[in-house]
C-alpha positions in Angstrom: -31.0 34.4 19.1 -30.1 34.3 15.4 -26.5 32.9 15.8 -27.3 30.0 18.2 -28.7 26.5 17.4 -31.7 27.0 19.6 -33.0 29.5 17.1 -33.8 26.5 14.8 -36.7 25.6 17.2 -38.5 28.8 16.3 -38.2 28.5 12.5 -41.1 26.1 11.8 -44.8 26.3 12.6 -45.4 24.8 16.0 -47.8 22.2 14.6 -45.7 21.3 11.6 -43.5 18.2 11.5 -39.8 18.7 12.3 -38.5 15.2 12.7 -40.0 12.0 11.1 -38.7 8.7 12.4 -38.9 6.3 9.4 -38.7 3.1 11.5 -42.3 3.6 12.8 -43.5 6.7 10.9 -43.8 8.8 14.1 -43.6 12.5 13.8 -42.4 15.2 16.2 -43.7 18.7 15.6 -41.7 21.9 16.1 -43.7 22.5 19.2 -43.0 19.1 20.6 -39.3 19.3 19.7 -39.0 22.6 21.4 -40.6 21.2 24.6 -38.4 18.1 24.5 -35.2 20.1 24.0 -36.1 22.4 26.9 -36.7 19.4 29.2 -33.4 17.8 28.2 -31.6 21.0 28.7 -32.9 21.3 32.3 -32.0 17.6 32.9 -28.4 18.1 31.5 -28.1 21.0 33.9 -29.4 18.8 36.7 -26.7 16.2 35.8 -24.0 18.9 36.3 -23.5 20.1 32.7 -22.7 23.8 32.6 -21.9 26.4 30.0 -18.5 25.6 28.5 -18.6 21.9 29.4 -18.3 19.1 26.9 -20.7 16.2 26.5 -19.7 13.2 24.4 -22.3 11.0 22.8 -22.0 7.5 21.3 -25.5 6.8 20.2 -27.2 5.1 17.2 -28.8 7.3 14.6 -32.3 8.6 15.5 -34.2 11.6 16.6 -32.8 11.3 20.1 -29.4 12.5 18.9 -30.9 15.6 17.3 -32.9 16.4 20.5 -29.7 16.0 22.7 -27.5 18.0 20.4 -30.0 20.9 20.5 -30.3 20.6 24.3 -26.5 20.6 24.8 -26.3 23.7 22.6 -29.1 25.3 24.6 -27.2 25.1 27.8 -24.0 26.5 26.2 -22.1 23.2 26.3 -20.2 21.6 23.4 -21.4 18.2 22.0 -18.8 15.7 20.9 -20.6 13.0 18.8 -18.6 9.8 18.5 -19.0 6.8 16.2 -20.6 4.0 18.2 -18.6 1.5 16.2 -15.3 2.7 17.7 -13.0 0.2 19.4 -11.9 0.4 23.0 -8.6 2.1 22.0 -10.4 4.6 19.8 -12.8 5.5 22.5 -9.9 5.8 24.9 -8.1 8.3 22.5 -11.2 10.5 21.9 -12.4 10.6 25.5 -8.9 11.5 26.6 -8.6 14.2 24.0 -12.1 15.6 24.6 -12.2 15.3 28.4 -16.0 15.5 28.6 -18.2 16.1 31.6 -20.4 13.2 30.6 -20.6 10.4 28.0 -24.1 9.6 26.9 -24.5 5.9 25.9 -27.5 3.6 25.1 -28.5 1.7 28.1 -26.7 -1.6 28.5 -24.7 -1.4 25.3 -21.3 -0.4 24.0 -19.1 -2.1 26.6 -15.9 -0.8 24.8 -17.1 2.7 25.4 -18.0 2.1 29.0 -14.6 0.5 29.8 -12.7 3.3 28.1 -14.8 5.9 30.0 -14.2 4.2 33.3 -10.5 4.1 32.7 -10.6 7.8 31.8 -12.7 8.8 34.8 -15.6 9.9 32.6 -19.1 9.4 34.0 -21.5 7.6 31.7 -25.3 7.9 31.6 -28.1 6.7 29.4 -30.2 9.7 28.0 -33.4 8.2 29.4 -31.7 8.2 32.9 -31.2 12.0 32.9 -33.6 12.9 35.7 -33.3 15.9 37.9 -34.1 19.3 36.3 -32.7 22.6 37.1 -32.2 26.1 35.6 -29.3 26.7 33.2 -27.4 29.6 31.5 -28.3 30.1 27.9 -25.7 29.4 25.2 -24.3 32.3 23.2 -22.9 32.7 19.6 -19.3 32.5 20.7 -19.7 29.3 22.7 -18.2 26.1 21.2 -21.2 24.0 20.2 -19.4 21.0 18.5 -16.1 19.4 19.1 -15.1 17.2 16.2 -11.9 15.7 14.9 -10.3 15.7 11.5 -10.3 12.3 9.8 -6.6 11.7 10.5 -5.9 10.2 7.1 -2.5 12.0 6.9 -1.7 12.8 10.5 -3.0 12.4 14.1 -6.6 13.6 14.3 -6.9 17.2 15.3 -9.5 18.6 17.5 -11.8 21.1 15.7 -14.0 23.4 17.8 -17.0 24.9 16.0 -18.7 27.9 17.5 -22.5 28.3 17.5 -22.1 31.2 15.1 -19.9 29.1 12.8 -22.5 26.3 12.5 -25.4 28.7 12.1 -23.5 30.5 9.3 -23.1 27.2 7.5 -26.8 26.2 8.2 -28.1 29.5 6.8 -25.9 29.2 3.7 -27.1 25.6 2.9 -30.7 26.5 3.5 -30.5 29.5 1.2 -28.4 27.9 -1.5 -30.9 25.0 -2.0 -34.0 27.2 -1.3 -35.1 25.0 1.5 -38.6 25.9 2.8 -41.5 24.6 4.9 -42.5 22.2 2.2 -39.2 20.4 2.0 -38.5 17.0 3.6 -34.8 16.0 3.9 -34.0 12.3 4.0 -31.0 12.0 6.3 -29.1 8.9 5.4 -25.7 10.0 6.7 -24.4 9.3 10.3 -25.2 11.9 12.8 -21.7 11.9 14.4 -20.5 13.9 11.4 -21.2 17.4 10.1 -22.6 16.2 6.8 -25.6 14.5 8.4 -26.0 17.0 11.2 -25.5 20.4 9.5 -26.7 19.6 5.9 -29.4 17.0 6.3 -30.9 18.0 9.7 -30.1 21.5 10.9 -30.4 23.1 7.4 -33.8 21.4 6.9 -35.0 22.8 10.2 -33.6 26.3 9.3 -36.0 26.2 6.3 -39.0 25.3 8.5 -39.2 21.9 6.9 -38.9 18.3 8.1 -36.0 15.8 8.4 -36.5 12.1 8.1 -34.3 10.1 10.5 -33.8 6.3 10.5 -32.4 4.3 13.4 -31.5 1.4 11.1 -31.2 2.8 7.6 -30.2 0.4 4.8 -29.8 1.5 1.2 -32.7 -0.7 -0.1 -35.0 1.3 2.2 -34.4 4.6 0.5 -36.8 4.1 -2.4 -40.0 3.1 -0.5 -39.4 5.4 2.4 -38.7 8.4 0.2 -42.0 7.8 -1.6 -43.9 7.1 1.7 -42.7 10.3 3.4 -42.5 12.7 0.5 -38.7 13.3 0.6 -37.8 16.3 -1.5 -34.0 16.0 -1.2 -31.3 13.7 0.0 -27.6 14.3 0.7 -25.0 11.5 0.8 -21.5 10.6 0.0 -20.8 9.0 -3.4 -20.4 5.5 -1.9 -23.8 5.6 -0.3 -25.4 7.1 -3.5 -23.8 4.1 -5.4 -25.3 1.6 -2.9 -28.7 3.3 -3.1 -28.6 3.0 -6.9 -27.6 -0.6 -6.7 -30.8 -1.3 -4.8 -33.2 0.6 -7.0 -36.6 -1.2 -6.7 -37.6 -0.4 -10.3 -40.7 1.6 -9.2 -39.3 4.9 -10.6 -38.0 7.9 -8.8 -39.9 9.3 -5.8 -42.1 12.0 -7.4 -41.6 14.4 -4.5 -37.8 14.7 -5.0 -36.5 18.0 -6.4 -32.7 17.5 -6.1 -30.0 15.2 -4.7 -26.8 16.4 -3.1 -23.4 14.6 -3.0 -20.6 15.6 -0.6 -17.8 14.2 1.6 -15.7 12.7 -1.3 -15.4 13.1 -5.0 -18.4 12.3 -7.3 -17.3 10.8 -10.6 -19.1 12.2 -13.7 -20.2 8.7 -14.5 -21.9 8.2 -11.1 -23.4 11.6 -11.3 -25.0 10.7 -14.7 -26.4 7.4 -13.4 -27.7 9.1 -10.2 -29.5 11.7 -12.2 -31.2 9.1 -14.3 -32.2 7.0 -11.2 -33.3 9.9 -9.0 -34.9 11.8 -11.9 -33.6 15.1 -10.5 -30.5 17.2 -10.7 -27.5 15.9 -8.6 -25.5 18.7 -7.1 -22.0 18.0 -6.0 -20.8 20.1 -3.0 -17.5 20.6 -1.1 -17.3 20.6 2.7 -14.9 20.1 5.5 -15.2 19.8 9.3 -13.1 23.0 9.8 -15.7 24.9 7.7 -18.8 23.6 9.6 -19.4 21.6 6.5 -20.3 23.3 3.2 -17.8 25.7 1.4 -19.0 25.3 -2.2 -21.7 23.6 -4.2 -23.1 23.3 -7.7 -26.3 25.4 -7.9 -29.9 24.5 -8.6 -31.1 24.8 -12.2 -31.4 27.0 -14.2 -27.8 27.8 -13.2 -25.3 25.3 -14.7 -24.1 22.4 -12.7 -20.7 21.1 -13.9 -19.8 17.4 -13.7 -16.4 17.0 -12.0 -16.8 20.4 -10.3 -17.7 21.0 -6.7 -19.5 24.2 -7.8 -19.2 27.8 -6.7 -18.4 29.4 -3.3 -21.3 29.4 -0.9 -21.1 31.7 2.1 -17.3 31.7 1.7 -14.5 33.2 -0.3 -12.4 30.7 -2.2 -9.0 31.3 -3.7 -6.0 29.3 -5.0 -2.4 29.8 -3.7 1.0 28.5 -4.7 3.7 26.9 -2.5 4.8 30.4 -1.2 1.2 31.3 -0.3 0.9 33.7 -3.1 -2.5 33.9 -4.8 -2.5 32.7 -8.4 -4.8 33.8 -11.3 -8.0 32.0 -12.4 -7.3 28.8 -14.3 -4.0 28.1 -12.4 -3.6 25.0 -10.2 -2.7 25.3 -6.6 -3.9 24.8 -3.0 -7.5 25.7 -2.2 -7.9 28.3 0.6 -11.1 29.5 2.1 -12.4 32.1 4.5 -15.8 33.1 5.9 -18.0 33.1 9.0 -18.3 29.3 9.1 -14.6 28.6 9.6 -13.4 27.3 12.9 -11.3 29.8 14.9 -8.5 27.2 15.0 -7.5 23.7 16.1 -7.4 23.3 19.9 -4.0 23.0 21.7 -2.1 22.6 18.4 -0.1 25.8 17.6 2.0 24.1 15.0 -1.1 23.0 13.0 -2.6 26.4 13.3 0.5 28.2 12.1 0.6 25.8 9.1 -3.2 25.9 8.3 -4.3 29.5 8.9 -2.9 32.8 7.6 -4.4 36.3 7.2 -7.9 35.0 7.8 -7.6 32.2 5.3 -7.7 28.4 6.0 -5.6 26.1 3.9 -7.7 23.1 3.0 -4.8 20.9 1.8 -6.7 20.2 -1.4 -5.3 20.9 -4.9 -7.8 22.7 -7.2 -8.4 25.1 -10.1 -11.0 27.9 -10.2 -12.6 28.4 -13.7 -15.4 30.9 -14.1 -16.1 30.7 -10.4 -16.4 26.9 -10.4 -13.9 24.9 -8.4 -12.4 21.6 -9.6 -10.5 19.5 -7.1 -7.4 17.6 -8.3 -6.6 15.7 -5.1 -5.1 16.2 -1.6 -1.8 18.1 -1.4 -0.2 15.3 0.8 -1.6 12.5 -1.4 -0.3 13.7 -4.7 1.9 11.1 -6.3 5.4 12.3 -7.5 6.6 10.0 -10.3 9.8 11.0 -11.9 9.2 14.7 -11.1 5.6 14.6 -12.4 2.8 15.4 -10.0 -0.1 13.0 -10.4 -3.6 13.4 -8.9 -5.0 10.1 -7.5 -8.4 11.5 -8.1 -7.9 11.7 -11.8 -6.9 8.1 -12.1 -9.7 6.9 -9.8 -12.3 8.6 -12.0 -10.9 6.9 -15.1 -11.1 3.5 -13.3 -14.6 4.2 -12.1 -15.6 4.9 -15.7 -14.9 1.2 -16.6 -18.2 -0.7 -16.5 -16.8 -3.5 -14.3 -15.4 -1.2 -11.5 -17.6 -0.4 -8.6 -15.0 1.4 -6.4 -11.4 2.5 -6.9 -8.5 4.0 -5.0 -5.1 5.2 -6.3 -1.9 5.7 -4.3 1.8 6.1 -4.5 4.2 3.1 -4.2 7.8 3.8 -3.3 10.3 3.2 -6.1 14.1 3.6 -6.2 14.2 4.8 -9.8 11.1 7.1 -10.1 10.6 8.0 -6.5 7.0 6.7 -6.7 5.0 4.5 -9.0 1.3 4.6 -9.4 -0.6 1.9 -7.7 -4.4 1.3 -7.7 -7.0 -1.1 -6.2 -10.5 -1.7 -7.3 -13.6 -3.7 -6.4 -15.6 -5.2 -9.3 -19.2 -5.7 -10.1 -18.5 -8.0 -13.0 -15.5 -9.9 -14.5 -12.4 -8.0 -15.5 -8.7 -8.6 -15.1 -5.7 -6.4 -14.2 -4.5 -6.1 -17.8 -7.9 -5.0 -19.1 -8.1 -2.3 -16.5 -4.6 -1.1 -17.2 -5.4 -1.0 -20.9 -8.5 1.0 -20.1 -6.4 3.5 -18.3 -3.7 3.6 -21.0 -6.4 4.7 -23.5 -7.4 7.7 -21.3 -4.3 8.8 -19.5 -0.8 9.9 -20.3 1.7 7.0 -20.0 3.3 8.3 -16.7 -0.2 8.3 -15.0 -1.1 4.7 -15.9 -1.1 2.4 -12.8 1.7 -0.1 -12.8 -0.5 -2.5 -10.8 -4.2 -2.7 -10.2 -5.2 -4.9 -7.3 -8.7 -6.4 -7.1 -10.1 -6.3 -3.5 -13.3 -7.4 -1.9 -13.7 -4.0 -0.4 -11.8 -0.7 -0.2 -11.4 0.8 3.3 -13.3 4.0 3.8 -14.2 6.2 6.8 -17.8 6.1 8.0 -18.4 9.2 5.9 -17.1 7.6 2.7 -13.6 9.1 2.5 -11.2 6.6 1.0 -8.3 5.5 3.3 -5.4 5.6 0.8 -2.7 5.0 3.3 -4.4 2.0 4.7 -4.8 0.5 1.3 -1.2 1.2 0.3 0.2 -0.2 3.5 -1.9 -3.4 3.1 -0.7 -4.0 -0.4 3.0 -3.4 0.2 
């Protein structure tokens, strides 16, 4: 029972709140959640879902997703949560790739998903329309429980199967690392079609026997009053969402119940970390996660251990090492590619032997990130495939973005390579602004803080910088747009 998601239903007191719906303040206890999951599991079995099947979901955030995911895991099937905002073509791709037994959709909504499902021959059903109940076979630790995709920022999205035991290893690691217990209340502000929201904000909270707050229609300005009203003790979000929450600070002071905030999914600038700690009134802990690792691989620790700005912390439930281009391990303090191994890592991409041969070796997973280990703390320098090569010099986009973000007028920034006949690539950048500043001022700001070869040749001012739903910047999309 320990290595399956259903074990989360037994961690909390039956009368204690497990899920809090912020829209109406309703609470579901562990006992009620367990009964609801059992009912849904029997209804899924009645709809023909069997152990080993896949069930896709395109549903808005809310407690219903948590109930369904636990029910799908209970019957030994794999859940494939999809972004409800996908277009017809995107739904067509993912449904064709996943080949689910069912697609669960909100009643009467998402016509693009319905049309794509019809074309793919996938049956659709609203969760409330699941009716007939029947017995089912219990899920097991080696069953695939989640089918997710890589973000596809540098290649075609790859299908990532996560086993029940992979996810539970990550859940237990996060719960232990942040000392989550029955008195903790997680404020889930991330989308539940991604491992950040699911594994960190929801499942890890339940593993500690605490509660998770879920909003159907969360907006950043709601954070402050809702966190106070429901006694949130921690929140995890990407830097972009943290920034938006800080922009909408209601001036009433930090929620007194908070004990820490967590940042993951993309790089947290030291400046944003400082501002967030001042606004939240608690330590902000940057973490490092990937889909292939069932989310968390490293994190800064809680006080009194040191948290290091610009670092994603120490290994959590994993081993982390650095390799060179020949896959040889390099000593501490040397830059190279980050590799990781541990019980939370996926067994491999599905139906993609070339990607598996490239990404896995001797039990290690190649993250594609460039980093340095110093005193056990990992500092990331950028993505291997996104490094800019200017005149033979490797340049980290992340380093330049952090310098731009330190300018008081810059609210968001992205850096990328621009093809050049003489140098191979030049450094390009784009920003969004919160106050007046021109290109030359921003370039001068960079020139004071960077070696000459790293200074952007152009800085474009945009209304918005494209990001994935989880906050990852889409460098290629920006670069292609500005060519």
